[in-house]
C-alpha positions, -999 to +999 in steps of 0.1 A: -070+059+067-077+079+094-100+065+122-129+077+142-124+083+181-155+075+197-165+073+237-194+054+255-210+055+286-217+021+305-252+018+316-264-019+331-288-036+313-304-073+310-329-090+286-312-093+252-328-098+217-312-084+190-289-094+159-265-071+153-242-051+177-250-077+200-230-106+180-204-082+165-195-059+198-206-082+227-188-069+256-204-041+275-171-033+297-137-035+279-104-015+295-082+000+264-050+016+280-066+024+312-100+037+296-131+024+306-156+020+270-175-007+256-168-031+224-178-011+191-180-024+157-196-003+132-209-005+098-189+002+071-212+017+044-185+022+019-180+042-009-135+031-018-120+010-043-102-003-014-127-021+009-160-022-016-195-004-016-206-026+010-245-021+024-244+012+000-276+022-019-257+028-053-239-007-048-247-031-076-228-063-060-251-088-042-214-100-024-216-067-007-256-070+010-264-066+041-290-096+038-317-108+063-337-141+057-373-139+056-386-176+054-424-168+055-433-133+047-467-141+062-462-152+095-428-127+103-421-096+107-389-071+104-378-046+132-349-023+129-326+001+143-295+022+137-274+045+161-264+083+140-236+086+120-203+098+114-175+097+090-139+087+099-126+120+116-158+121+141-182+145+115-215+133+119-233+122+090-272+122+082-281+092+064-312+073+056-320+036+052-336+016+028-351-020+027-355-042-003-374-073-013-356-100-029-365-085-063-349-057-054-381-034-051-379-008-021-403-017+001-396+008+028-370+043+029-368+060+062-367+096+071-330+113+072-315+100+106-294+124+130-282+123+165-314+136+181-336+114+159-318+078+155-338+051+172-306+035+190-287+060+213-265+040+226-246+002+230-274-015+254-306+000+236-286-018+202-280-054+223-314-052+242-330-053+209-368-038+196-388-025+222-417-049+208-396-081+216-381-063+248-400-033+267-387-002+276-349-015+277-352-020+239-353+006+211-380+025+192-378+000+163-393+003+125-413-026+119-419-042+084-456-061+091-465-088+064-481-064+049-450-046+042-431-072+033-454-089+001-459-050-012-432-053-036-449-086-051-427-111-030-444-137-011-422-169-005-385-173+015-358-153+002-327-128+012-341-089+017-315-065+022-307-033+038-290-005+019-279+031+029-274+063+016-259+096+030-282+126+026-257+152+016-223+134+002-211+108-022-187+094+013-180+063+037-196+065+068-199+045+100-228+034+119-213+023+150-246+004+170-275-009+149-301-043+150-322-063+126-343-085+142-364-112+126-395-122+145-426-146+139-458-123+145-486-143+149-502-138+180-497-112+209-464-122+215-435-122+196-410-152+189-375-145+178-360-163+149-322-162+151-295-170+126-315-147+096-292-116+091-259-124+071-237-114+042-209-128+018-187-097+024-188-081+059-167-048+061-165-031+095-146-007+115-135-004+148-127+027+159-097+038+184-101+046+217-073+075+222-065+098+199-030+081+192-028+074+155+000+052+156-022+021+172-051+003+168-062+002+197-100-010+201-102-047+198-126-064+176-146-092+202-176-105+177-182-140+158-195-155+129-213-184+117-195-196+087-217-215+062-201-237+036-231-250+016-230-286-001-219-286-036-246-312-041-273-301-019-272-262-014-300-271+012-275-288+033-240-274+046-210-276+071-211-248+093-182-236+115-183-207+145-152-179+143-149-163+178-124-131+181-132-125+220-100-118+234-081-128+202-063-093+203-076-087+167-071-050+160-082-041+122-096-005+123-108-008+090-117-045+076-133-068+059-147-105+064-149-131+031-145-167+034-143-192+006-134-228-002-098-222-021-079-191-008-066-161-022-064-172-059-090-198-077-065-218-102-056-253-107-031-258-079-043-260-045-014-253-030-005-220-047-045-208-038-041-211-004-007-191+000-011-157+017-005-131-010+020-097-003+007-064-014-025-073-031-064-077-015-074-111-026-108-111-005-126-132-028-164-140-011-184-174-017-194-184+020-226-171+035-212-152+068-245-155+092-241-135+128-259-165+143-265-205+135-289-206+105-305-239+122-337-230+102-323-225+072-297-250+066-294-290+071-258-310+084-242-321+053-240-355+044-205-370+053-186-385+022-160-416+021-125-422+003-111-452-017-076-456-025-075-473-060-041-478-075-010-460-092-008-453-126+017-443-150+056-440-145+075-417-121+090-386-141+062-392-170+028-399-163+027-411-127-007-408-109-020-418-072-056-427-084-083-427-050-123-419-060-146-399-031-184-402-025-185-367-021-171-333-031-142-326-011-100-324-013-077-356-006-046-345+006-014-373-001+015-372+024+046-387+013+069-393+044+102-397+030+116-380+064+115-400+095+089-425+083+066-419+109+033-409+092+036-371+099+046-338+081+085-325+089+088-291+077+119-280+055+126-320+051+121-344+019+083-345+027+055-338+005+022-329+004+000-334-024-036-318-031-062-321-051-100-308-052-124-329-056-152-315-077-194-329-079-184-338-114-156-363-105-175-382-074-170-418-079-146-417-104-109-422-103-091-389-099-055-385-101-032-367-082-001-363-102+033-368-088+069-358-109+090-381-085+106-346-069+106-350-029+100-321-008+139-308-003+138-308-042+160-338-056+144-368-078+134-396-059+154-426-066+138-459-060+141-494-074+115-510-102+089-527-079+088-506-048+060-501-022+052-467-008+033-461+022+009-430+015-010-409+045-040-394+028-064-373+041-101-365+029-118-334+037-153-316+037-163-285+046-131-265+034-133-227+048-102-201+037-102-169+058-082-144+039-083-111+056-064-078+039-044-053+059-050-062+093-024-053+114-027-066+144-040-100+156-017-110+188-035-139+197-056-157+172-093-163+170-107-195+179-131-222+159-159-242+173-174-270+149-213-264+148-228-290+124-217-315+125-202-317+157-170-330+173-134-318+179-130-282+171-108-283+140-068-272+137-059-239+118-035-242+089-019-217+071+012-209+044+034-172+047+063-182+027+054-152+006+048-128+031+087-112+040+084-103+074+086-117+109+053-123+125+071-107+158+047-133+179+069-160+178+042-181+152+060-197+124+056-188+090+039-218+080+019-246+093+005-273+070-001-297+097-026-281+114-023-255+153-051-258+180-068-221+180-059-194+192-027-195+169-017-181+136-010-144+153+008-117+140+013-080+146+025-046+132+021-010+127-003+004+103+022+035+089+047+007+076+043-023+056+044-049+079+034-088+087-002-077+083-002-044+064-016-043+032-010-081+027-035-105+024-031-131+050-049-166+049-060-188+071-082-224+063-094-255+082-120-282+077-154-297+091-146-329+083-119-350+083-110-387+073-073-406+080-061-435+052-029-453+044-019-480+016+011-494+002+010-486-035+034-497-065+059-470-079+070-474-114+103-457-124+115-439-159+151-447-153+171-418-163+211-410-168+215-371-184+252-365-198+256-325-206+287-324-226+303-297-246+328-306-274+351-284-298+341-285-335+356-315-349+361-337-317+334-366-310+318-389-283+321-422-281+293-444-262+290-482-271+288-488-309+278-452-315+299-416-325+285-385-315+299-355-335+266-335-338+255-309-312+219-314-299+199-345-278+211-381-286+185-404-269+195-447-262+165-464-250+170-496-226+136-513-222+127-525-187+098-552-184+076-528-162+072-510-195+089-482-178+120-474-201+152-462-185+167-437-211+209-426-217+205-392-232+235-372-244+230-332-242+258-325-270+273-287-271+294-274-300+317-252-291+327-223-316+341-192-298+342-171-329+353-139-319+349-103-327+361-066-312+334-041-313+336-003-308+322+024-316+340+043-344+377+034-355+394+067-344+401+088-311+393+126-311+376+154-289+342+140-293+353+108-284+390+111-263+380+071-254+370+040-266+351+008-256+362-025-273+342-055-263+337-088-275+314-103-296+308-139-293+287-165-311+279-191-286+293-203-251+301-166-239+299-178-204+322-206-205+354-183-222+383-162-203+398-136-223+436-124-228+437-089-244+467-072-258+463-027-254+485-007-279+516-007-277+520-033-255+530-064-274+516-096-254+479-102-243+485-100-209+451-085-197+429-111-181+396-122-184+374-093-190+348-087-221+351-047-217+381-027-222+384+008-227+413+024-245+429+056-249+454+049-268+458+042-308+472+022-325+464-024-330+443-041-302+433-080-300+420-106-277+417-143-272+391-162-260+400-197-249+374-220-235+376-224-201+376-262-201+377-277-236+411-251-242+387-237-275+402-206-288+397-176-315+415-143-318+402-109-332+418-077-337+410-038-342+430-010-356+423+022-337+438+055-347+434+096-336+423+123-347+434+153-322+436+192-336+425+223-317+413+257-330+439+291-321+428+321-312+443+354-310+430+382-285+433+418-306+419+441-282+397+444-253+384+477-242+370+489-208+342+508-195+326+531-171+292+532-156+278+553-184+269+532-213+294+531-243+299+508-267+332+487-278+344+458-298+364+426-283+382+419-316+398+388-321+416+363-348+414+328-357+434+305-375+412+276-399+381+296-397+369+277-425+364+245-404+345+261-381+307+259-389+299+282-357+319+309-334+296+314-301+295+341-276+281+341-242+287+363-212+281+362-173+274+392-162+278+417-196+259+427-221+262+419-258+250+447-280+260+434-316+270+396-321+268+399-359+305+395-368+320+371-340+356+384-345+340+422-336+322+416-306+304+447-296+293+450-259+287+483-240+294+475-205+318+455-182+318+416-175+331+385-182+325+375-219+331+336-228+342+328-270+337+287-279+351+276-316+352+239-323+363+218-357+330+204-362+348+168-378+365+160-343+346+177-320+382+198-306+373+234-296+387+261-275+373+283-250+388+316-237+371+339-208+377+375-214+376+401-185+362+436-197+368+459-165+349+492-153+370+518-153+364+540-127+387+554-097+352+557-072+319+542-071+293+537-043+295+509-015+272+497+014+283+474+042+260+466+071+239+436+080+228+411+054+203+390+079+181+397+101+164+374+130+135+390+150+102+377+170+072+381+154+051+419+157+087+437+167+101+466+161+138+460+146+162+485+137+184+479+102+221+490+104+238+500+067+267+525+060+281+538+026+312+545+012+305+580+005+269+608+009+273+615-025+248+600-045+220+604-063+194+587-049+184+557-027+155+538-017+140+507+000+121+480-018+098+469-004+093+501+019+060+491+036+062+483+073+096+504+076+103+536+099+116+558+064+122+548+031+152+568+018+172+560+052+205+537+062+189+529+090+153+522+093+129+504+119+109+473+101+080+458+123+083+422+116+054+403+103+068+383+073+099+371+058+103+392+027+140+397+021+147+438+019+162+452-013+184+488-006+190+505-037+219+533-042+223+552-077+254+576-078+262+605-105+272+587-124+246+564-129+258+533-115+237+514-091+245+488-061+224+471-043+221+453-007+195+426-001+188+422+043+174+385+044+150+385+076+138+353+097+109+351+121+117+331+154+078+331+159+052+324+128+029+340+152+015+353+187-016+344+194-032+334+232-064+314+238-074+313+275-081+278+290-110+292+309-139+313+309-170+317+329-202+328+309-226+340+341-232+377+329-212+390+353-192+408+331-160+389+340-146+368+310-180+356+298-171+348+261-144+327+248-125+332+219-086+341+207-066+373+209-037+384+193-013+413+191-013+444+176+002+422+143-034+401+127-029+367+119-053+352+089-082+325+108-096+302+083-115+287+107-119+283+148-144+259+160-153+244+196-166+211+200-180+189+228-168+158+246-191+135+222-177+152+192-204+176+186-195+212+170-212+241+193-196+271+179-176+281+148-163+316+132-146+314+093-123+339+073-112+367+102-080+386+113-071+377+148-072+412+154-108+418+143-136+423+169-161+386+160-184+376+179-171+351+206-188+316+222-212+329+249-214+293+263-249+290+247-259+260+222-290+260+198-302+289+225-294+270+260-267+270+283-238+246+277-228+220+306-203+228+329-172+207+318-141+207+295-147+218+255-122+211+229-108+243+202-095+243+175-080+272+154-067+266+117-046+298+106-028+309+073+005+325+079+025+348+064+044+326+042+005+304+035+013+276+058-016+264+071-011+252+111-033+240+131-036+246+173-061+227+195-063+224+232-089+224+262-115+251+273-127+246+306-167+263+311-169+272+344-207+288+358 
């Protein structure tokens, strides 16, 4: 997606009462690659499948709403203000907004908002808030009173929401600055109510500062308050603040959505939390506020964890059993490496994780273990073995899957708001992302790092760490540690995988095994976990044959592929081939052989370890025979049209399904009798005959010559290189002046249409063809190819002075005498507003040029930008841009 380029002036402001731009773009002054600018984080009102229909008037999903919580509609009021909007290529976007009550009734519809009537004109006004709260430094707000809020019939606490609509087009657009403020409106003075603006799924946009489409240069410095409601008591919650200030987070278009599971919601906690390549997995579940919603949520209760016991046998149905008093997540560390009580990556250590749902509290929860350690090996212990396990019980589980963010150089910060305490650690598993983060950040951190961490970088125009991937991070609001020694019970299992040739046997204790399949012998232990001896027996029967595509070599198939076909155990065999006329099996270990000789061919298949073998043979014959062609007579021609036969004789004609003639540069008059072909001009004629049963064919090329002693020839230039709009001399000559007629095609822009040496006005690259017809009606042609060094000649001055002195008072483009078609010629001021445009004219036309006025008033002095879209001689569209200085 192309990014909008916005420039903003910096002005000092003081009193700040607002909720919107103040939280998402908090910095009044930032420097980006040497340029002073201000924070901008625009609302991305979407109509895209990639990001969703955020805050759009046609949106039907509550997840993409821009919500504002009203606690008491009869005591509170709502102030709103928005700046003018743009699309993502800097075109102004005229829009209106709507406010709906929780039932979806429209209780307010605005007029169309443009740059000349937008309530908010700058970052400073958006951050200062409405004038109703902040006086003259604020913006002229739209205020919805108690009467407005209850006008649709809603009278209690609820989530109102704001939606936007483009006036003219069904497209996405950006609102750079905005504010939504809730206030207590009882009495004369109003009191602002923070923590009321939220969405489940924010879609935002940080427009670039420099006109350089290879970098996402504007950082996102905003902050959010994430609410994880208590699963048993939705009025209580765990709340964390995410702060992106100085994080190096450069997203352009991006989405903010959080949940309690990760990138997917399956039964596997470990798979759910992994980052995902080439998919958008930003599933929303948690409300995301711009400020602490302290008026809306209590602090969630803290649960406890009990480690109960172990049950079952390792290898079959073993469980670590735990119980918790509140929903949450339980993680068990099996510390097989170092016995240091901590997880060591890429070792035998392993994490086992389960989620405790509301209906599972205060009941035994099984954490299963299959007996495989972190290195993929089966844990080999003894009965009555005690294993110390380390547990973490977690509440307030936050997962932040973010899609298509190319740059996160430092990482965001986390703060626990409620309950209070040490800031949480950040965890992530990017093992499925096949790229280097390029910041030194490891690919996985399951133990947790101290924010800021989990950083990456890359480019937007290629697949990299964040581009087109969903990168997930997770953390916990509360963690409780515990450990306990747990008894392990094992199902011992010894497995023998073996193979025997048919007729052989395996002896075990008093048993004789001659059948294939699984043979199990039980040895009971007093703990109740049986020990097993298992023989997996495979009977080897090669039973080989040779397959081929037909039994004969002929012109249709001059070679044959011989391939082995084996009933079983093909992967354990080696092969010895005998290819005729050889008498020994000397070609070793190949399943396929290509042969080109007839005879008896054979193969032996031998089992590599057991020696079982089988032999197969196949006989391949030959069938090569070709038609015989005799050329009886061949004519010759002058340039005059005459008819004459090419006469042939051929043997075994009854075996030929067809006799085919074709020509390269001649002309066939009559081919009804293929042995007596009638032609009327010189050239190459090709005759083909083939025996239908074996595909053997004969092809003859017959040259019918032109019998003439003299004919016209043309010599001279075949390629002309010239500058655009110049006169070029073309130089040709012939071997005779005795010709009947000569002409050029096309003859436009030539000084003469029948001469050998015309001049040509170079304005396109179409080839020229010169044709001569002699007195025998023979024609000859010569083609001159043309190429232009330049596509056009256009002159655009870099300054003009519209002061009515008669000198340089207008600005436009000029060209040579050769016109160039101008699709569009436009001029923009430094804010991106178009001040002048003309469309669809020739560069040589006398058209109105810009006189330096905008809407009937003198434009200010300074630098303006022009853009001209040209349609060149080859229909290519070319855009030229530049600066023009207006000086009065």
